[in-house]
DRENZA-326164 format. One record per atom (N, C-alpha, C, O): x, y, z. Coordinates in steps of 0.05 Angstrom, whole numbers, plus 5000, padded with zeros to 4 digits. Layout:
<pts>
XYZ ...
</pts>
This chain:
<pts>
501749765000 500050005000 501850255000 503650275016 501250434982 502650694981 501250894999 498850924997 502851035015 501651215035 502651505030 505051545027 500851685029 501551975026 502052075055 500352225065 504352005066 504852085093 506652335093 509152315094 505452555092 506852815093 506352945120 504652865135 507953155125 507553305150 504753415150 503453425171 503753505126 501153615125 498953415133 497053475147 499353165124 497452955131 497352915161 495152895173 499652905174 499752865203 498453095218 497053065238 498953335208 497853575221 494753565218 493353645237 493753485195 490853465192 489653265211 487553315223 491053035215 490052835233 490052935262 488452855278 491953115268 492153225295 490353475298 490253605319 488853545276 487153775277 488654035280 487754225293 491054045269 492854275272 493754375245 493654235225 494554625244 495654745220 498654795221 499854875201 499854735244 502654775247 503754585269 502154485285 506354535268 507554375289 507154495316 506954355336 507254765317 506854895343 504054835354 503754785378 502054835336 499354765346 499254475355 497854415375 500554295341 500654015349 501953985376 501053825392 504154125380 505554115406 503654225428 503754125450 502154435421 500254545441 498154335448 497254315471 497254185428 495353975433 496453765452 495153665470 499053695447 500353505465 500753625493 500553485513 501253885493 501654015519 499053995536 499153965560 496754025522 494254005537 493853725547 492553675567 495153525534 494853245542 496953175563 496552975577 499153325565 501253245583 502353465601 503953405619 501553705596 502353925614 504354105600 505954015583 504454355607 506254545594 507654715615 506354855630 510354715616 511954495606 511954275626 511454315650 512554045618 512653815636 514653605626 516853585616 513053505633 513353255621 510753155625 510152935617 534250675558 531450695565 529650505552 530350275547 527050585547 525050415538 523850245560 524450285583 522150065552 520749895571 522549735589 521949675612 524949675578 526849525594 527449675620 527349555642 527949935617 528550095641 525950125658 526050085682 523750205645 521350245660 520350005675 519150025696 521049765665 520149525678 522149405698 521449205711 524449515699 526449425719 526249565746 527549485765 524549765747 524349915772 522949745793 521549555787 523249825819 521949665840 518949635837 517849425843 517649845827 514849835819 514549915790 516150075780 512549815777 511949895749 508949855744 507649715760 507949985724 505149955716 504749675704 506249595687 502649545712 502049275701 499949295680 500549265656 497449325688 495249325668 493049525677 493049635699 491149555659 488949755662 486349625656 486149465637 484249695671 481549605664 479749845661 479650015678 478349845638 476450065632 473649955630 473149735620 471750115639 468850065635 468050205609 468450445607 466850065591 466050185565 463250115558 462149905566 461950295543 459250245534 459050055510 457449865510 460850095491 460749935466 463249765466 465349845455 463049525476 465449345479 466649285452 469149305449 465149215432 466249135407 467749365393 469949325383 466549595394 467849825381 470449905394 472449955381 470549905421 472949985435 475049765433 477449825430 474249515435 476249295433 477449295405 479849255402 475849335385 476849345357 478849575354 480849545339 478349795367 480150025365 482949955376 484950005363 482949845400 485549785412 487049555397 489449545396 485449385384 486649175367 487749305341 490049255334 486149455328 486849555301 488649805301 490349825284 488349975321 489950225322 492450185338 494650255328 492250085362 494650045379 496049785371 498549765375 494649595361 495849335353 495849125374 497348925372 494249155395 494148955416 492748705406 491148715388 493548475417 492348225410 489948165429 490248205453 487748085418 485448005434 485947735445 486047535430 486347715471 487047465484 484547305493 484547065491 482547455502 479947335509 477747535502 478147775503 475547425494 473347605487 470647465492 470247235484 468847605505 466147495510 464247725507 464947945499 461647675512 459647895510 460048105532 459048325529 461448035553 461648215576 464348335580 464648535595 466448225567 469148335572 471048245549 470548055534 473248395547 475348325529 478048375543 478348565557 479948195538 482648215550 484548235527 484648065509 486148445527 488048485505 490848525516 491248605539 492848455500 495648485508 497548435485 496848455462 499948355493 501948295473 503848085484 504448095508 504747905467 506647695475 505547535498 507047445515 502947495499 501747335521 501447485547 500547365566 502147735548 501947895572 499548085571 499448255553 497648055589 495248235588 495948515596 497348555616 495048705581 495548985587 492949145592 492949345607 490749055579 488249205580 485849025581 485648835566 484149075600 481548935602 479349135598 479349355611 477449065582 475149235577 472649095588 472148865581 471149235605 468649125616 466249255603 466149505603 464449095593 462149205579 460149315599 459149175617 459449575597 457349705613 455649865594 455750115594 453949735578 452449875557 450550085568 449850265553 449650055593 447750255604 449050465621 447650625633 451650465622 453050655639 452950935629 452750985604 453051135647 453351405639 456251465632 458051335643 456751645613 459451715606 460651885628 459452085637 463051815637 464351975658 465152245647 466452255626 464352465660 465152725649 468152785652 469452675670 469152945635 472053015635 472853175660 475153185667 470953305673 471553455697 471653285722 472453375743 470953025719 471052845742 473952745745 475552745726 474552645769 477052505773 476952245757 474752145751 479252135751 479251885736 481651875717 483751975722 481151755693 483351715674 483751965657 481952075647 486252045655 487052255636 488152115611 487152165589 490051945614 490751765592 492351525601 493651525622 492251315585 493951075588 496151105568 495651155544 498651065577 500951115560 502350855552 503450715568 502150795526 503350545516 506250615506 506650785489 508150475518 510950525514 512150325493 512150085498 513050435471 514250275450 517150195459 518550345472 517949945452 520649865459 522850035447 524950075460 522450125422 524550275408 523250515393 520850515387 524950705388 524050945373 522950865345 521050975336 524250675333 523450585307 520550465308 519050495289 519950335330 517250225333 515150445334 512950425322 515850675347 514050905347 513751015319 511551085311 515851025303 515751125276 513950935259 512251035244 514350675262 512650485247 509750505254 508050495237 509250545280 506450575289 505250825278 502950825270 506751045277 505751295267 504951275237 502951385229 506551135222 505851085194 503250925192 501450985176 503050725209 500550555210 498150735217 496150715204 498350895238 496151055247 495351265225 492951305220 497351385213 496751585193 495551455168 493751575156 496551225161 495451085137 492551015140 491050995121 491650975165 488950905171 487251155179 485051125189 488551385176 487151635181 486051645210 483751735214 487651555229 486851555257 487051845267 489251955267 484951965277 485052235289 486952245313 486952065329 488552455314 490452485336 489852755350 488752935338 490652775375 490153025390 492653185394 492553405404 494953075386 497453225388 499853045388 499652805392 502253165384 504753025387 506853215396 506753455390 508753115412 510753285424 513253145432 513252895436 515353305435 517953205446 518053295475 518053535481 518153095493 518153155522 521053145533 521353135558 523053145516 525853125524 526552845534 528552735524 525052735552 525552465562 524352255543 524952025543 522452355526 520952175509 519752325486 519752575485 518652175466 517252295443 514452165443 514251925445 512452335439 509652235445 507652325423 507952535411 505652145420 503352205403 500952155420 500851965436 498952335418 496552315434 494052275417 493852385395 492152115428 489652065414 487651975435 488251945458 485151925426 483051835444 481651595432 481351575407 480851415449 479351185439 476451275433 475751505438 474751095421 472151185413 470351295435 468351425429 470951235460 469351345482 470751565498 469951635520 472851675486 474251905498 476351835518 477352025531 477051585522 479151515540 481851595527 482451505505 483351765541 485851855530 487951645527 488151465543 489551675506 491751485500 494251645493 494051845479 496451555503 499051655493 500651425482 500651205495 501851455459 503651255448 506451385447 506651595435 508451265460 510951415462 513351225462 513050985465 515651345459 518251205461 520051375478 520151615476 521551245495 523351385513 526051435499 526951285482 527251665506 530051705500 531651545520 530651465541 534151495513 535951345532 536051495558 536451735558 535851355581 535951495607 538451655611 538451845627 540651595597 543051755599 542652045590 544252215596 540552085574 540052355563 538052505581 537652745576 536852375601 535052525618 536652705637 538752625647 535652945641 537053135657 535653165684 533353245686 537153095705 536153115733 537453345748 539853395744 535953475765 537053685782 535553685808 533153745808 536853625829 535653625856 533153455857 531153535869 533353215845 531153025846 528853075826 526952925826 529153285810 527153345790 528153295762 530453385756 526653165745 527453115718 526453325699 524153425702 528053415680 527253615661 525453505640 526253315626 523053615637 521253535616 520053785603 520153995615 519053755579 517853985565 515753875545 515353635544 514454055531 512553975510 513354125485 511954305476 515654055474 516754175450 515654045425 514253845426 516154175402 515254065376 516753795371 519153765375 515153605363 516353345355 517553365328 516353475309 520053265325 521453275299 520453035283 521652825283 518253085269 516952865254 518752755232 518952515229 520052925216 521752815195 523952645206 524652435194 525152725228 527352565240 526252295250 527552085246 523952305262 522752055272 522051865248 522651625249 520851975227 519951815205 522351725188 522051545171 524651845191 527051755176 527851475184 529451345170 526751375206 527551105216 526050885201 526750645204 524050955186 522350745173 521550825145 521951055137 520450645130 519450695103 516650805105 514750655112 516251065100 513651185103 511751105080 509351175082 512650965061 510950885038 509750615043 508050525027 510550475064 509550205069 508750185099 510450235116 506250115104 505450075132 506049785139 504649595130 508049745157 508749465164 508249415194 509449225205 506549575206 505949535235 503349365236 501149475239 503649105235 501348925235 500248895263 497748865267 502048895283 501148865311 503248985329 505449045320 502549025354 504349155373 506848975376 506548725377 509149095380 511548935385 511348795412 509948885430 512748565414 512548405439 513348565464 512348505486 515048765461 516048915484 514249145492 514949285511 512049195478 510249415486 509149365514 508349145521 509249575530 508149565557 506649835563 506850025547 505249845584 504150095594 506350225610 507050135632 507450445599 509650565612 508850745636 510250755656 506550875633 505551035655 502551085653 501351045632 501451165675 498651245676 498551535683 500251645697 496551675672 496151955679 493251985688 491351915674 492852095712 490252105725 489352395728 490952575730 486752435727 485452675736 484852645765 483752445774 485552845781 485052835810 483753095819 483753295804 482653095843 481353335852 483053535867 482453765870 485353435878 487153605893 489953475892 490253245899 491953635884 494653525880 495853445906 497153235908 495653605927 496853545953 495753285964 497253115974 493153255962 491853005971 492752765955 493152545965 492952805929 493852585911 496752505917 497352265918 498452705922 501252645928 501452495955 503052315958 499752575974 499752446000 499152155997 500251986011 497252085979 496451805975 498551655958 499551455967 499251755935 500951605916 503851615924 505351435917 504751825937 507451845947 507651745976 509151555982 506151875994 506351816022 505451536029 506551416048 503451426015 502351166022 503250946003 504250736011 502750995977 503550785957 506550765954 507550545950 507950995957 510850975957 512251055931 514651005928 510851185912 512151285889 513651545896 512751695913 515851595882 517551835888 516952065869 516652015845 516652305879 516252545862 518552585843 520952565851 517952635818 520052695798 519752975786 521653085775 517353085787 516953355776 514153455785 512353295788 513953715789 511453845796 511354115784 513154285789 509254165768 509154425755 506354465742 505254285731 505354715744 502954785729 500554605733 499354505714 499854555758 497554385764 497854095759 495853955757 500354005757 500853715752 503153625770 504953775776 503153365776 505353245791 505952975778 504252835768 508552905779 509452665766 511052505787 512752615801 510552245788 511852065807 512851815793 511851735772 514851685805 515851445793 517151265814 517351335838 517951035805 519550845821 522250815807 522350785783 524450815822 527050755811 528150955792 529550885773 527351215795 528351435778 527551405748 529051495731 525251285743 524051305717 522951595716 522351705737 522551705692 521651985691 518852005703 518252195718 517051825697 514551805713 513051555705 512551485682 512151405726 510251185723 507451295727 505451165718 507151525740 504551635745 504551935742 506252075754 502752035726 502252325724 499552385736 497752215735 499252615748 496652695760 496252995755 498153155756 493853075748 493353355743 490553445753 488853275757 490253705756 487753825764 486754025743 485054195749 487753995719 487054195698 484054215693 483054435689 482753985692 479853985688 478253905713 475853935714 479653795733 478253655754 478753775782 478153645802 479854015784 480354145810 477754145826 475654235817 477954035850 475654025868 473753795863 471653785875 474453615845 472653385839 472153225864 473853195881 469753115865 468952945888 469352645880 470852575863 467852485894 467952195889 466952125861 464952235852 468451935849 467651845822 465151665825 464651545846 463651655803 461351465801 462451205790 463151185767 462550995807 463750745798 461850585780 462550355773 459650705773 457850575753 458150705726 456950615706 459750915725 460051065699 462350935683 463850765693 462651025659 464850915642 467551025652 467651185671 469650935641 472351025648 473950825663 473450585661 475950925677 477850755691 476550595714 475450715732 476750335713 475750165735 478050125755 477650175779 480350045745 482750015762 485249985745 485049915722 487550045758 490049985745 491849865766 491349885790 493949725757 495649585775 498549685775 499549765754 499749685798 502649725801 503749465811 502849355831 505749355798 506749095805 509649115816 511149295809 510348925832 512948915844 513748625848 512048445851 516348575848 517348305854 518348295883 519448095892 518048515898 519148535925 516948515946 515348695950 516748285960 514648245980 514848446003 512748526014 517248536010 517548726032 516348996024 515349136041 516649065998 515449315989 512449305991 511249506000 511249085983 508349055984 507449066013 505349176019 508948936031 508148926059 508249206071 506449276087 510249366063 510449636073 508149806063 507049976077 507449766038 505149916026 502549846042 501050026049 502149596047 499749516061 499649636089 497549726098 501849636103 501949746130 501250046129 499750146146 502450196110 501850476108 498950536101 497750716112 497850376083 495050406075 493250366099 491350516103 493650146114 491950086136 492250296159 490250376171 494650386164 495050586184 493750856176 492851006193 493650906150 492451156140 489451136138 488151336131 488350916144 485450886143 484250836116 481850856112 486050766097 485050716069 483750436068 484650246080 481550426054 480150176051 481849986034 482650056012 482449756044 484249566031 482749296028 481549196047 482849186004 481648925998 483848735990 485448785973 483848506003 485948305997 485348165971 483048095965 487448125955 487247975930 489047735932 490747715950 488747535914 490347295915 493347355914 494947215926 494047565898 496947625895 497647905903 499648015894 496048025921 496648285930 494248415944 492948285960 493748665937 491548805950 490549035932 491849115913 488149115938 486949345923 486349565943 485149525964 487149805936 486650045952 485050245935 484950225910 483750435948 482150635934 483250905940 483550985964 483851065920 484951325924 482651515934 480351435934 483351765941 481351945953 478952005935 476852105945 479051945909 476852005891 475451745881 473651765864 476251515892 474951275885 476251115862 475150915854 478551205853 480051055833 481450825847 482850865867 481150585836 482250345849 485050285837 485450285813 486950245855 489650165847 490249895860 489949865884 491049705844 491849445854 494849425856 496349485837 495749345879 498649315885 499149015884 498148865902 500648925864 500748645858 503648545860 505548675852 504048305872 506648175873 506747975850 504947815847 508947985835 509247795812 511647625817 512347445801 
</pts>
């Protein structure tokens, strides 16, 4: 298949007329300014495991993650779909056809960030997405990574990105330098043949690199995800905070851009049901559980860990693997 993949085409898909506008779109998705590969992100003491979303139209949303992101459908029924890559589940979709749509001003999911193993994989995916005329909401260079933003059919935010080598990340007094600069599209696309779409499915090394949440109050969110869950702050600026494990740039982003003052989420509405943070360290999980119980957080025991609920009703599963 021959593809007319020009800068103009990509800008049209991002609803922009210039790279600056596209970067601004990405900035709205990731913060202005803000803010290797999965091997690094997955070697940390904690890392993101998987995500579960409640959706109204299961078939339409499952097909999107299969056809656009390239995930493999591992299981599928009338009530749920499990998708992943290389036999590893990354995303579960639960059918809630009668659910109300979660408003964007509510706490909950801002985006799920799929991390490509290599920069070339991101280039190949971008050719694939553009060739299928997939609408995008922006793209940007975050210094630590290069990112493309889009939304699934029900408005759940998605980031597809590739990390720069950690040796290029700039740290100062515990804070990592990030930005929302223009993405150098020609340089990225120079890694692949733009005339041939050869991204048939997600690479085996694709993982969820980070989660980005809408919260009602940053200080309260940091108290929970840093003070109790144990993620370390890596950056805070302009109504957003970023946290990680093991000096990754961020496993978790949180913002109040649309959700300042949000109350409890409606757990019958669409959107994020839960996400998991996994660890191989039983002592880390034990310490998390102790802090959660001491802090009065509702904790539910699971076969391989526990589930806690953040101040807005978002469920996070802390899992030992």
